[in-house]
C-alpha positions as CSV (number, residue, x, y, z in Angstrom):
1,M,-31.5,-10.2,33.8
2,K,-32.3,-8.2,30.7
3,W,-29.1,-6.0,31.1
4,F,-27.1,-9.2,31.7
5,L,-28.3,-10.5,28.3
6,V,-27.5,-7.3,26.6
7,V,-23.8,-7.1,28.2
8,K,-23.1,-10.8,27.5
9,R,-24.3,-10.3,23.9
10,Y,-22.7,-6.9,23.0
11,G,-20.6,-6.3,25.9
12,H,-17.3,-7.9,24.0
13,S,-18.0,-5.8,20.7
14,F,-18.5,-2.4,22.6
15,L,-15.2,-3.1,24.5
16,I,-13.3,-3.7,21.4
17,F,-15.0,-0.6,19.9
18,V,-13.9,1.7,22.7
19,I,-10.3,0.3,22.8
20,F,-9.7,1.0,19.0
21,S,-11.5,4.3,19.1
22,V,-9.3,5.6,21.9
23,M,-6.1,4.2,20.1
24,L,-7.3,6.1,17.0
25,F,-7.9,9.2,18.7
26,K,-4.4,8.6,20.3
27,A,-3.0,8.0,16.8
28,L,-4.2,11.5,15.5
29,F,-3.5,13.7,18.7
30,R,-0.5,12.4,20.3
31,F,2.7,13.4,19.0
32,S,5.3,10.6,18.7
33,H,8.3,12.4,19.8
34,H,9.8,9.2,21.0
35,D,9.9,7.5,17.8
36,Y,13.3,7.8,16.3
37,D,12.9,6.9,12.7
38,Y,9.7,9.0,12.7
39,L,11.4,12.1,13.5
40,W,14.7,11.5,11.4
41,Y,13.0,10.9,8.1
42,H,9.0,9.9,8.1
43,L,7.8,13.2,9.6
44,P,10.2,15.3,7.6
45,G,9.4,13.3,4.4
46,A,5.7,13.6,5.0
47,L,5.9,17.3,5.7
48,L,8.2,18.1,2.6
49,H,5.5,16.3,0.3
50,V,2.9,18.6,1.1
51,G,5.1,21.8,1.5
52,K,4.7,22.0,5.4
53,T,8.1,22.3,6.5
54,T,11.0,24.6,6.0
55,L,13.8,22.0,6.9
56,I,16.3,20.9,4.3
57,P,17.3,17.5,5.2
58,S,21.0,16.5,5.4
59,N,22.5,14.7,2.4
60,Y,21.8,11.2,4.0
61,I,18.2,11.8,4.7
62,S,17.7,13.7,1.4
63,E,18.9,10.6,-0.5
64,I,16.5,8.3,1.6
65,L,13.7,10.5,0.6
66,A,14.7,10.6,-3.0
67,G,15.1,6.8,-3.3
68,F,13.0,5.0,-0.7
69,P,9.4,4.1,-2.0
70,P,7.4,7.4,-0.7
71,L,3.6,6.1,-0.8
72,A,3.4,5.9,2.9
73,N,5.0,9.5,3.6
74,Y,2.7,11.0,1.1
75,V,-0.3,9.7,2.9
76,Q,1.0,10.9,6.1
77,G,1.3,14.3,4.7
78,V,-2.3,14.2,3.6
79,L,-3.4,13.2,7.0
80,V,-1.2,16.3,8.3
81,T,-3.1,18.6,5.7
82,I,-6.5,17.2,6.5
83,F,-6.2,17.5,10.4
84,Q,-3.9,20.3,10.3
85,R,-1.5,18.9,12.9
86,P,1.7,17.1,12.5
87,S,0.7,14.4,15.0
88,A,-2.0,13.1,12.6
89,S,0.9,11.6,10.5
90,S,0.9,9.0,13.1
91,A,-2.6,7.7,12.1
92,L,-1.1,6.2,9.1
93,N,-0.8,2.8,10.5
94,A,-4.4,3.0,11.9
95,V,-5.7,4.0,8.7
96,G,-4.0,1.5,6.8
97,F,-4.9,-1.5,9.1
98,L,-8.6,-0.5,9.4
99,T,-8.8,0.1,5.7
100,C,-7.3,-3.3,5.0
101,L,-9.7,-5.0,7.7
102,A,-12.7,-3.5,5.8
103,L,-11.5,-4.7,2.4
104,I,-11.2,-8.3,4.1
105,R,-14.6,-8.0,5.6
106,W,-15.8,-7.2,2.2
107,M,-14.2,-10.2,0.5
108,F,-15.0,-13.0,3.3
109,Q,-18.4,-11.3,4.4
110,R,-19.4,-13.4,7.5
111,K,-16.9,-16.2,6.9
112,I,-14.3,-14.3,9.3
113,N,-14.7,-13.5,12.7
114,L,-13.5,-9.8,13.0
115,L,-14.4,-9.4,16.7
116,W,-11.9,-12.2,17.7
117,Y,-9.6,-11.2,14.9
118,L,-9.3,-7.7,16.8
119,T,-9.0,-9.3,20.2
120,A,-5.9,-11.5,19.1
121,F,-4.5,-8.2,17.4
122,L,-4.4,-6.6,20.9
123,A,-2.6,-9.6,22.3
124,F,0.6,-8.6,20.1
125,P,2.6,-5.8,21.7
126,L,4.1,-4.6,18.4
127,F,0.8,-4.3,16.6
128,V,-0.6,-2.1,19.6
129,M,2.4,0.2,19.7
130,Q,2.4,0.4,15.8
131,F,-1.3,1.4,15.6
132,Y,-0.5,4.8,17.1
133,A,3.2,5.3,16.2
134,G,4.8,7.4,13.6
135,Y,6.6,4.3,11.8
136,I,5.0,2.8,8.8
137,D,5.5,-0.9,9.5
138,L,1.9,-1.8,10.4
139,W,0.7,0.2,7.2
140,V,2.9,-2.2,5.2
141,G,2.4,-5.2,7.0
142,S,-1.4,-4.6,6.8
143,W,-1.4,-4.2,2.8
144,L,0.8,-7.4,2.6
145,A,-1.7,-9.1,4.9
146,L,-4.4,-8.0,2.4
147,C,-2.4,-9.8,-0.4
148,F,-2.4,-12.9,1.9
149,A,-6.1,-12.7,2.3
150,A,-6.9,-12.1,-1.4
151,L,-5.0,-15.3,-2.4
152,T,-6.4,-17.2,0.6
153,H,-10.0,-16.1,-1.0
154,M,-8.7,-17.3,-4.5
155,I,-7.7,-20.7,-3.2
156,L,-10.8,-21.4,-1.0
157,F,-13.2,-20.3,-3.9
158,K,-11.8,-18.8,-7.1
159,P,-10.5,-15.6,-8.3
160,C,-13.2,-12.8,-8.4
161,Q,-13.4,-9.1,-8.8
162,K,-13.1,-8.6,-4.9
163,S,-10.1,-10.7,-4.5
164,L,-8.4,-9.5,-7.7
165,L,-8.9,-5.9,-6.8
166,S,-7.9,-6.3,-3.2
167,L,-4.6,-8.0,-4.3
168,S,-3.8,-5.4,-6.8
169,L,-4.4,-2.8,-4.3
170,G,-2.3,-4.5,-1.7
171,I,0.8,-5.2,-4.2
172,W,0.8,-1.5,-5.4
173,I,0.6,0.1,-2.1
174,A,2.9,-2.2,-0.3
175,A,5.6,-1.9,-3.2
176,L,5.5,1.7,-3.3
177,S,5.8,2.1,0.6
178,K,8.8,0.2,1.7
179,Y,11.8,-1.8,0.4
180,Q,11.1,-4.6,2.9
181,A,7.9,-5.2,1.4
182,W,9.4,-6.3,-2.0
183,P,10.3,-10.1,-1.3
184,F,6.8,-10.7,0.0
185,V,5.3,-8.7,-3.1
186,G,7.5,-11.0,-5.4
187,F,6.1,-14.1,-3.7
188,F,2.5,-13.3,-3.7
189,I,2.7,-12.3,-7.4
190,V,4.3,-15.8,-7.9
191,V,1.5,-17.5,-6.0
192,A,-1.1,-15.4,-8.0
193,I,0.3,-16.5,-11.4
194,A,0.4,-20.1,-10.2
195,I,-3.3,-19.9,-9.4
196,F,-4.1,-18.3,-12.7
197,T,-2.2,-20.8,-14.4
198,Y,-3.7,-23.8,-12.4
199,R,-7.3,-22.4,-13.2
200,L,-6.6,-22.0,-16.8
201,I,-5.5,-25.6,-17.2
202,F,-8.2,-27.3,-15.0
203,A,-11.2,-24.9,-14.8
204,S,-13.6,-24.3,-17.7
205,D,-14.9,-21.1,-16.7
206,A,-11.3,-19.5,-16.4
207,N,-11.0,-16.1,-18.4
208,W,-7.2,-15.9,-19.8
209,K,-7.9,-12.3,-20.7
210,S,-8.6,-11.2,-17.3
211,Y,-5.9,-13.2,-15.6
212,L,-3.3,-11.7,-18.0
213,I,-4.5,-8.0,-17.3
214,V,-4.3,-8.8,-13.7
215,A,-0.9,-10.2,-13.9
216,A,0.4,-7.4,-15.9
217,I,-1.1,-5.0,-13.1
218,L,0.5,-6.9,-10.4
219,I,4.0,-6.9,-12.3
220,T,3.8,-3.1,-13.1
221,G,2.9,-2.6,-9.4
222,A,6.1,-4.4,-8.2
223,T,8.6,-3.2,-10.7
224,I,7.8,0.6,-11.3
225,W,9.9,2.1,-8.5
226,P,12.8,-0.1,-9.1
227,L,12.8,0.7,-12.7
228,R,12.3,4.4,-11.7
229,N,15.4,4.2,-9.4
230,I,17.4,2.5,-12.1
231,Y,16.5,5.0,-14.4
232,K,17.4,7.8,-12.1
233,F,20.2,6.7,-10.0
234,N,21.3,3.3,-11.6
235,N,20.3,1.5,-8.5
236,P,16.9,0.0,-7.8
237,T,17.1,0.4,-4.1
238,F,18.8,3.8,-4.0
239,P,20.7,4.7,-1.5
240,V,21.3,1.2,-0.5
241,A,22.9,-1.5,-2.5
242,P,20.5,-4.1,-3.9
243,P,21.2,-7.5,-2.1
244,L,22.7,-10.4,-4.7
245,V,22.9,-8.1,-7.7
246,S,24.8,-4.9,-6.2
247,K,27.7,-5.5,-8.5
248,Y,25.7,-4.6,-11.6
249,F,24.5,-1.2,-10.2
250,S,26.1,1.7,-8.7
251,E,27.4,1.8,-5.3
252,G,25.1,2.0,-2.2
253,Q,25.1,1.4,1.5
254,D,25.9,-2.1,2.4
255,T,22.8,-4.1,3.1
256,G,24.6,-7.3,4.2
257,R,24.8,-8.9,7.5
258,S,28.0,-6.9,8.4
259,R,26.1,-3.4,8.3
260,F,23.4,-4.8,10.6
261,K,25.7,-6.3,13.0
262,V,25.3,-3.1,15.6
263,Q,21.5,-3.8,15.5
264,I,22.0,-7.3,16.8
265,P,23.0,-8.1,20.6
266,K,26.7,-8.8,20.7
267,Q,26.1,-12.3,22.3
268,L,24.3,-13.3,19.3
269,W,26.6,-12.1,16.6
270,D,27.5,-15.7,15.7
271,Q,23.7,-16.8,15.0
272,S,22.2,-17.3,11.6
273,A,19.4,-15.1,10.3
274,P,16.8,-18.0,10.8
275,A,18.1,-18.6,14.4
276,L,18.0,-15.0,15.1
277,Y,14.2,-14.8,13.6
278,L,13.2,-17.8,15.9
279,L,14.9,-16.4,19.1
280,S,13.2,-13.0,18.5
281,N,9.9,-14.5,18.0
282,L,10.3,-16.5,21.3
283,E,11.8,-13.5,23.2
284,A,14.7,-15.9,24.2
285,T,16.9,-13.2,25.6
286,R,14.4,-12.7,28.4
287,F,15.4,-16.1,29.8
288,T,19.1,-16.2,28.6
289,H,19.8,-13.0,30.2
290,P,17.1,-12.3,32.7
291,D,19.4,-9.7,34.3
292,G,18.8,-7.2,31.5
293,V,16.0,-5.0,31.3
294,F,13.3,-6.2,28.8
295,E,11.0,-3.6,27.7
296,W,8.5,-3.6,24.7
297,K,9.2,-0.5,22.5
298,V,8.0,0.5,19.0
299,D,11.5,-0.4,17.4
300,M,12.5,-2.6,20.4
301,G,15.8,-0.6,20.6
302,D,18.2,-0.5,23.5
303,F,19.8,2.8,24.1
304,R,23.2,0.7,24.7
305,G,22.9,-0.6,21.3
306,Y,24.5,-3.9,20.6
307,K,25.7,-3.9,24.3
308,G,22.1,-4.4,25.3
309,A,21.1,-8.1,25.7
310,H,17.7,-7.5,24.2
311,H,18.5,-5.0,21.4
312,R,16.0,-5.4,18.5
313,M,14.8,-8.6,19.9
314,G,11.2,-9.7,20.5
315,G,8.1,-7.5,20.5
316,L,5.3,-10.1,19.6
317,F,5.2,-11.4,23.4
318,F,6.4,-15.0,23.5
319,L,3.2,-16.2,25.1
320,T,1.1,-15.0,22.1
321,V,3.3,-16.6,19.7
322,L,3.2,-19.9,21.3
323,L,-0.4,-19.8,21.6
324,S,-0.8,-18.9,17.9
325,V,1.6,-21.6,16.8
326,I,-0.1,-24.4,19.2
327,Y,-3.5,-23.3,17.7
328,L,-2.6,-23.3,14.1
329,I,-1.1,-26.7,14.6
330,W,-4.3,-28.0,16.2
331,L,-6.3,-26.5,13.5
332,T,-4.2,-28.0,10.6
333,Y,-4.2,-31.4,12.4
334,R,-8.2,-31.2,12.6
335,R,-7.7,-30.4,8.7
336,D,-9.6,-27.2,9.3
337,I,-7.1,-25.3,7.3
338,P,-6.2,-26.4,3.6
339,P,-2.6,-27.4,3.4
340,A,-2.0,-24.9,0.6
341,L,-2.7,-22.2,3.1
342,I,-0.6,-23.5,5.8
343,A,2.2,-23.9,3.1
344,M,1.8,-20.1,2.1
345,L,2.1,-19.0,5.8
346,L,5.2,-20.9,6.2
347,A,6.6,-19.7,3.2
348,T,5.9,-16.1,4.0
349,S,7.6,-16.7,7.4
350,G,10.5,-18.4,5.7
351,I,11.0,-15.3,3.5
352,A,11.1,-13.2,6.7
353,S,13.5,-15.6,8.5
354,I,16.2,-15.2,5.9
355,M,16.4,-11.4,5.6
356,P,19.3,-9.6,7.0
357,Q,17.2,-7.9,9.8
358,S,15.2,-11.2,10.4
359,H,15.2,-10.3,14.3
360,E,13.6,-6.9,13.7
361,L,10.1,-8.2,13.7
362,R,8.4,-4.9,13.1
363,Y,9.5,-5.3,9.4
364,W,7.9,-8.6,9.1
365,L,4.3,-8.0,10.6
366,V,2.6,-9.8,7.5
367,V,3.4,-13.0,9.2
368,P,1.4,-12.7,12.4
369,L,-1.4,-10.6,10.8
370,S,-1.7,-13.6,8.3
371,A,-1.7,-16.3,11.0
372,I,-4.4,-14.2,12.8
373,L,-6.4,-14.2,9.5
374,L,-6.4,-18.0,9.2
375,M,-7.3,-18.5,13.0
376,A,-10.3,-15.9,12.4
377,I,-11.4,-17.8,9.3
378,F,-11.1,-21.3,10.5
379,G,-11.0,-21.3,14.2
380,F,-12.6,-18.5,16.2
381,S,-16.1,-19.2,14.7
382,Q,-16.1,-22.8,15.9
383,K,-17.8,-23.9,19.1
384,R,-15.5,-26.6,20.0
385,R,-14.1,-26.6,23.5
386,L,-10.3,-25.9,22.5
387,D,-11.3,-23.2,20.2
388,Q,-13.4,-21.5,23.0
389,I,-10.0,-22.0,25.3
390,A,-8.0,-20.3,22.5
391,K,-10.3,-17.3,22.5
392,V,-10.2,-16.9,26.4
393,C,-6.3,-17.0,26.1
394,F,-6.2,-14.4,23.6
395,F,-8.4,-12.2,25.6
396,L,-6.4,-12.7,28.7
397,L,-3.2,-11.9,26.8
398,A,-4.6,-8.7,25.4
399,C,-5.9,-7.7,29.0
400,Y,-2.3,-8.1,30.1
401,V,-0.7,-6.4,27.0
402,L,-2.7,-3.3,27.0
403,P,-1.9,-2.1,30.5
404,Q,1.8,-2.8,30.3
405,L,2.1,-0.6,27.1
406,H,-0.4,2.0,28.7
407,A,-2.1,1.9,25.3
408,L,-5.1,3.9,26.4
409,D,-3.2,6.5,28.3
410,F,-1.8,9.6,26.6
411,K,-1.8,13.4,26.7
412,V,-2.3,15.8,23.8
413,K,0.6,18.1,23.8
414,S,1.8,20.5,21.0
415,P,4.9,19.3,19.3
416,E,7.0,22.2,20.4
417,V,6.5,21.1,24.2
418,H,9.1,18.2,23.2
419,A,11.6,20.6,21.4
420,P,15.2,20.4,22.8
421,D,16.4,23.5,24.6
422,A,19.1,24.1,21.9
423,A,16.1,24.4,19.3
424,R,14.6,26.8,21.3
425,E,17.4,29.0,21.8
426,F,17.9,28.9,17.9
427,W,14.2,29.9,17.4
428,K,15.1,33.1,19.2
429,L,18.3,33.9,17.3
430,A,16.6,32.9,14.1
431,A,13.6,35.3,14.6
432,K,15.6,38.2,14.1
433,D,16.3,37.2,10.5
434,P,13.6,34.6,9.4
435,D,14.5,34.7,5.7
436,K,18.0,33.6,6.1
437,V,19.0,30.2,5.4
438,Y,20.7,28.7,8.6
439,C,23.2,25.8,8.1
440,K,23.4,23.6,11.1
441,S,25.3,20.5,11.6
442,G,24.9,17.4,13.8
443,L,21.3,17.8,14.3
444,G,20.6,14.0,13.9
445,H,17.2,12.8,14.4
446,L,15.9,15.9,15.9
447,A,16.6,18.3,13.0
448,I,12.9,18.9,12.3
449,Y,12.7,20.8,15.7
450,W,15.1,23.5,14.3
451,A,12.6,24.6,11.6
452,G,10.5,26.1,14.2
453,P,7.6,25.4,16.7
454,D,5.3,24.4,13.8
455,F,8.3,22.9,11.7
456,N,7.6,25.3,9.1
457,T,9.0,28.8,10.2
458,Y,12.8,29.0,9.7
459,K,14.9,27.7,6.8
460,V,17.3,25.2,8.1
461,L,19.8,23.3,6.3
462,D,21.1,20.3,8.0
463,D,24.5,20.3,6.7
464,S,28.0,21.0,7.8
465,C,28.4,24.6,8.7
466,E,32.0,24.5,7.2
467,R,30.3,24.4,3.9
468,E,28.0,27.4,4.3
469,G,30.5,29.8,2.7
470,Q,31.2,27.5,-0.1
471,M,27.6,27.1,-1.0
472,R,26.8,30.8,-0.7
473,R,29.7,31.2,-3.5
474,C,27.8,28.6,-5.5
475,D,30.9,26.4,-5.3
476,F,29.5,22.7,-5.0
477,S,32.7,20.9,-5.7
478,G,32.9,17.9,-3.4
479,F,29.0,17.6,-3.5
480,S,27.2,14.8,-5.1
481,D,25.5,15.6,-8.3
482,F,22.1,14.8,-6.5
483,R,22.9,17.1,-3.4
484,A,24.2,20.0,-5.8
485,Q,21.1,20.2,-7.9
486,Q,19.0,20.0,-4.6
487,L,20.9,23.0,-3.0
488,K,21.6,25.4,-6.0
489,P,18.1,26.8,-6.1
490,L,18.3,27.5,-2.3
491,F,21.3,29.8,-2.8
492,N,20.1,31.2,-6.1
493,C,22.7,29.5,-8.1
494,R,22.1,28.3,-11.7
């Protein structure tokens, strides 16, 4: 009987602790060899920032690394340095999520039910896969969700040191990590300024100097990287064209709907961005095209591309999404959640729904993370029957999702085990003259493997081999100024 009481009281907590411990271990020691963007530019960027790779990326990737907000890749590089293994860079998402969760707990104390927050988290496949993947989407989503949590705290109570510090951290880190975070950063700053203004007008204890300083910190965090890019490249979102205002800046890659058409299933090309967002959340192609193979992946990509019926669609599990929506509607109907917070959540979701890549839900994880936050504050701690049913449903959904993803199953292997045969053959050739700069072309997202078993042995320039002689003659005609300045020191050119 005594053991039964212990299990009843601590069993759930122990189970969640074990699951997240295993997933954290997996993030640190499993090399994410299937993660396309991770191998393509996240890992090379992380290793370049800390001087742990001899790869010289292609012109396209070099421009991405020069223009994209770099903070996430810097942190990945620090993790590699600390743990002395490239696989540790995949722990970025876990570190970001757990850090933000600790800050949320610090703000709300016992007002938030962390145990059931974590349980509901496990019912969303994209959260679980991102937790130990080499992508940076959960990292960004977590810091944006921290902003949402800080604003929630301000609305419920009043701005304080904890909420203001958390909001400032979230704004700075999210803005310096990914372009897709910028619309949400701007929205959260507007909400914060609205709260400050309201309190200055109606609250007698409001400190206008503190609010002014915090507002300046927030705006600086949101604008420092676009201003840097304007100064350096005459383009705030280099190397992609900024939406709406592209005509005022130098040319970049198109970010409109036409560019992302190949990332949308062909049968949905005529759908609007909000419609795609809704269909993706509901994983509608499961039912409209049941003949296709639907599989949860970290980027939800289909090897057939736009010809695949489910390409880039879904990932949050339609049953989990429906349960969350129904439960939030019920909490709103019961007037447990203040209308201002529901409005903020709907606005956050609305921003995601009008983005060019609205159907790629991994970019908009702030929305379900914020929804769970509201449920954990206003619902999960309640003793009402429907609250208990909701918790049981989230638990059962998590029990279904984890085995489907093999989330607790992994093997620790050296990265070189996953290297292509062509890269292994190149290592044998390059070992004869390890100081030479080798020009290779067409390496794609696997280029990092050509730098050696540890990614830091052979100097490999991912560029057209036809240009090798031209570069060795220090003739950089036909190269962009950016690329020429990058390559001249490599070939001892002035």
